[in-house]
N, C-alpha and C positions, 0 to 999 in steps of 0.2 A: 152525722155530725153537723151541728149548726155552724154556720159561717157568718161572720159579721159583714154586712153590706153597707156601703159599697166597698169593694176590695179591688186591688190591682192584680191582674193576671199577666204574666210575662212568658213569652215563648220565642223561640228562634225559628225563622222562616227564610230559607234561601240565604243563610249566613247573616241575616239582619235580625237584631233583637227587637221585638215588638211588644207593646203593652196595650192593654185595654182596661178600662175601669168597669167592673161588673156591678150592676145594680139589681135589686130585687123588686119585683112587681108586687102589687097588693095581693095577687093570687098565689105568690110564692115562687114563680118562675124567675129565671135570671135573664137580664136584658142588657144590651149595650146601646149607646147613642150612635145612631147611624141614619141621620136625616137624609132623605132621598133628594130633597130640594129645599130652598129657603121657605120657611113657613109650613113645612110638612106637619099635618095634624097628628101623625103617628110616627114620630122620629125615633122611637126605640124599637130595636130588633130583638125579638125573643131568641134566646140561644138554643132552645129545644126544638123549635118548629120554624122552618125557614119562611113560611108564609104568614106567621103571626107577628103583628106590629102592636105597639102600645102607645097610648097618649101620655103626655107629661103627668096628668093627674093619676095615672095608674102606677107610677113609680114611687116606691116607699122612700121618702126623703129622710125619715127618722130611723137611723140604724139602731137606736137603742129601744125604740118602741115596737109593739107588736101590731 
């Protein structure tokens, strides 16, 4: 099932409701903004692979386009 990106994911953790906005990369994987430090060249964390990071230009900014 295709999902519109970006979308908000909500979950409860330790009694606290948390949210994250999920974006899609150009390659089709999902990522969240998780900059490690100011000016991080790869501020997006891939949700499928812990060691994979993405640059800003790899994030699909047009949720209507392919």
